[in-house]
N, C-alpha and C positions, 0 to 999 in steps of 0.2 A: 622427270620421266626418263631421261636418258640414262640415269644411274641404274634403273631397273634392268636394262639390257646388259649390264655388266655382270649381273649375278650369275653364278654357275648354273642353276637350274634352267634359266632361260637360254644360256649358251648350249647346254646339252639338248634342250628341246629342239632348237634350231638345227643342231647337228643331226639329231634323229630324223627330223623331217627331210633334211637333204639326203640322208642315207636311204630312207624309204622311197624318195623320188627316184634315186639312182637305181634301186632294185626294181621299181616299177618300170622304169625305162628299159632295163635289161630284159625283164620278163616279156615286155611288149615286143622287143626286137626278136627274141627267140620265137615267140608265138606267131609273128607275122610271116616268117619265111625261113629259108635256109641260111646258113652262116654266110657272112660276106666273104668275097674272094680275098685271097692273100694280098697283103699290102693295104687293104682298106681298113679304117679304124672300126673296131667292134663297138657295139652299144655299151659294153662294160667299160671300155677305155674312155669313151665319151662321157659316160656318167661319172666316172672317177675324176676326169678333168674338171667337169662342172663342179663336183663336190669339193675338190681341192681349191679351185678358184674362189668359190663362195666362202670356204673356211678361211682362206688367206685374207680375203677382204674383211671378214668379220673380226679376225684377230687384229688386223691393222687398225680398224676403227676403234676396237676396244683399247688398244694401246694409246691411240691419240686421245681418247676420252679420259683415260686414266691420268695421262700427263696433264691434261687441262684441269681435271678435278683436283689433282695435287697442287697445281699452281694456284688455283682459286682458294684452296684451303690454307695454303701458306700465306697468301695475301690477307686472308681473313684473320689468321692468327697474328700476323705482324701488325695489322691495324688495331686489333684488340689490345696487344701489348703497348702500342704507342698511345692509345687512349688511356690505358691504366697509368702509364708513366706520366702523361700530361695531367691527369686528374690528381695524382699524388703530388706533382710539383706545384699545381695551383693550390692544393690544400696546405702544403708547407708554407707557401707565400702568404696565404690568408692567415695562417697561424702566427707567422712572424709579425704581420701587421697588428693582429690582435694583442700579442704580447707587448709590442712596442707601445701601443695605445694604453694598455693597462699600466705599464711601468711609468709612462709619462703622467697619466692622470692620477695615479695613486702615490707612488714613491716620489716622483718629481715634485708634486705639490707639497708633500710633507717636508722635503728638503728645503724647498723655497720658503716655507713658513718658518722653519728652523733658522734659516739665514736671516730673515727679517727680524726675528726675535733676538738673535745674537747682535745684529747691528744696533738695535734699540738699546740693548744692554751695554754694549760698548760705549755708546754715546752717553748714557747716564752714569757710567763709572769711570769715564776717562779722566776727570779731574779728581774725584774722591779717592779712587783706588788704582793708581797707575800699574801696580803689579798685576792686579786682577784683569785690567784692561789688556795687558800683554798676553796673558793666558787666553783671554777671549779672542784676541786676534789670531792666535795659533789655531784655536778651534774653528774660527770662521774660515781661515785658509783651508783647513781640512775639509770643511763643508763644500767650499768652492771646488776643490779637487774631486770630491765625490760627485758633485753635480756634473762636472766636465766628463768624468768617466761614465756617468749614467747616460749623458747625451751621446757619447761615442757608441755605447752599447745599443741605444735606440737607433742611431744612424746605421749601425752595422746590420740591424734587422731589416731596415728599409731606408736606404740612403735618400734624404730629401732631394738631392740633385736629380734623381730619376723622375721627379715630377715634370721636368721639362723634356724628358725623353732620353734614351740611351746615348744618342750621339752628342747632345748638348752636355750630358753628364761627363762623357769621356773627354770632350773638348775642355771642360773645366779642370778635370784631373790632369790632363797634359799641360795646360797652362800653368797650373800650380806647381807641377813637377819641374817644368823648365825654369820657373821663377825661383824655386828654392835650390835647385841643383845646378842650374846653368847648362844642363844637357838638352840639346835640340831634339824636337819631336816632329814627326810627320804622321799623318793619318789618312786613311782611305776607307770610306764608308760606302757599302753597296748592299744595303738592306732597307726594307720598308719599315714604317713605324710599328706595324703589327708584329713583325718578326722581332723587333727590338723589345717590345713589351713582353713577348713570350718568355724570354730568359734574361730580362734586363738586369735584375738584381744580381743574379749569378755572374753574368759577364762583367758587370761593374766591379764586383769584388775580385774577380780574376785579374782584371786590368790593374786595379788598385794594388793587389799583392805583387803582381809582376813588376810594376814601377817601383814599389818599395824595395824589392830585391835588387833591381838595377841600381838604385841609389846607394844601397849598402855595399854591394859586392862587385858590380860589373866594371867600374872604372871606364864607362862608355862615354862617347861623345855624341851619339845619336840613337834615338829609339824610334821605331816605326810600328804603328798600330794599324791593323787591317781588320775590319768587320765586314763579312761578306755572306750573303744569302745565296745558296745554290740549291735550287729545288726545295726539298723538304728539310734542309739542313742549314744551320747558322754556324759559320766558322769564324773564329777569332785567332789572329796571329799577332804576336808581339815579339819583335826581334830587336837586338841591340848589337853594337859593334865593339863590345867590351872584351874582357880577357877570357870569358867563357867559364864554365864550371869544371872543377876537377872531378875525376872519377868516371868510370864507365860501367853502368850508366850513371848519369849525374845524380848526386844525392839530393833528395828533396828535403827542404826545411819543414818546420811545423806548419807554416802558413800554406805552402804549396801542397803539402800532404792533405791538409784540410780541404783545400780547393779540389784536389783530385777526388776525394770522397764525395764532395757535393756534386761535382760534375758527373761522376759515375752514378750517383743516386738519381740524377735527372736523365739518365739514359745516354749520356755522352761519353767522350773520351778526352783525355789530356795527355799530351806528349811534349817532351822537352828534347830539343836537339842542340848539343853544345860540344864544341871542341876547344881545347886550351888555346887561347890566343885568337880564336876565330869567332867570338861572340856567341850569343845564345838566342834560340828561337823557341818560343812557347806556342803550341797550337792547341786549341780547344774546338771540339766539334760537338754540336748539340742538335738533337732532332726537334723539328717544329711540331707543335700540337697538330693533331689530325684535322681539327676544324679549320686551322689556318691553311693547311695543305689543300683541303678541298676548296676553300675560297679562291686560292691561286689558280686552281684548275678551271674554275668557272669564268675567270676574267680573260 
């Protein structure tokens, strides 16, 4: 209803009514008697003052309403974009789960059957044909490597460690990292379980890739991981005390370039701060789905 008063025809109608009222007041003043003495306000001046004041009030209210409507429209558009991004991210995660299940149920079972058949064949030919047995052993080893690669691909689509939650999965990553590299790790978690589920797979892969880069290039002695929820945003920060990255801006490898694309597709941002000899800090910021944001407001 308030929007109707912003339209030009309604504004002109109000202005015309005010002008007619001013003219009527002026005519009444002239018809009632002689002109007022010098120094006294004339009916024309009084009518113009009323008209100007009313017009100023109308324009001020119009400006306030326009600003409010623009803000509401911007909020509506931002909410719609966030809902679309959340829906796309959920669709991608569901598709990854489906692909992982299909690979495991179809190709995985075929490879497992092939491995069993090869084992049986190796057993039956071990004594009779040693040379054939050696060739079968090579084939069996290649099948094992294929199964291992297949499991890695399935885990990349949906890491099984996330079944226990993002924090538990990151704790396991850090423990494995310290055990294999000897680099100390610290962690700070400030997010609820729902926020962790919203972008769990993506954040897990980011942490995984960042730790792999630290192990390969950083020559660090300590790594710090921070996962924090601030309002409608989940932030991830991974910093090390290593030698830093060369180049300005730092050059991204294939792994981090892929992560940058996946983070951008989820509506977030990825930044790397690094100076030679002063360590490296990777920051990721991701928006939470609208449904989670609304739930937080109700609590």
